[in-house]
N, C-alpha and C positions, 0 to 999 in steps of 0.2 A: 503493499499500500503506499503510495507516495505522499509525501507531506507537502503542505502549501501554506503560503503566508495567511496567517490568520487562524490556522489550526490551533485548538487547545490541547497542550500536552501536559504529561507528568513525568518527572525524571525517575526512571526506575532502576539506575546503577548509582553507585557510590561515586559522587563527583565532588572531590574537595577543591574548594576555592578559598583564597585569602583576600577577596576584594568585596565580599558582601557588607553593605554599608553599616548594619548593625553589629558585625562582628570584625571589624577591621584588623588586618594582620593577625588573625587568628584562623586556625583551620576550621571550615564550616563545611559539613556534608549537605548536599543538595538534594539527595534521595528523598523522594516522596513530594518534593515542591512541585507546584503547577504554574504554568504560563502559557503565554501565546507566542507563536513563531512570528517574528517581525521581519525576518530577513533570511534568505537562503543564499549562501555566498556560492556562485557557481561562476563568476567571471570577474575580471579586475581590468578595467579600462578596455572592455570588449574583447578581452582575450580568456578563452576558457581556463578555469583555475580548478584544481581539485583540492579544496580546503579540507584540513584533517578535522576541523570543528565547524561544519558548513551552516549549521543552524543557529540563529541569533534568536535567543527567546528572551522575552520581557517578563520577569517574575513579578517585579513590583514597579511602581514609578520611578524609583531610585536605583533599580537593580536589573541589568541585563547581563546574560552570560552566553558564550559560545558552546555548544555541545554538538555531539555526533549523533547520527540516526539510531545507532544501537543503543544509546543511553536514554532514550525517551519512548513513550507509548502515546498514541493518539486518544485523546478524551473525547473531542468532538471536532469533526471535521468542518471546514468552512463550506458553506454554500456554494456550489458552482452555478452560474447562469449561462 
């Protein structure tokens, strides 16, 4: 199942970050957190790109994170028109 911008996702793998706004410079595990895909990195300046962490997910107003497809599950698909 392909993911699209606007899809609601949940992080299903242990992803440790150090830039969470409420836990600065401390290890914080994102497993179980939910968010929305706001960008899928597939090109840079018009050239194809195979990013290792292609999904940009907005977890909260102040926090966005890059993850890979295998670290998330889709909760709600964006409607296609």
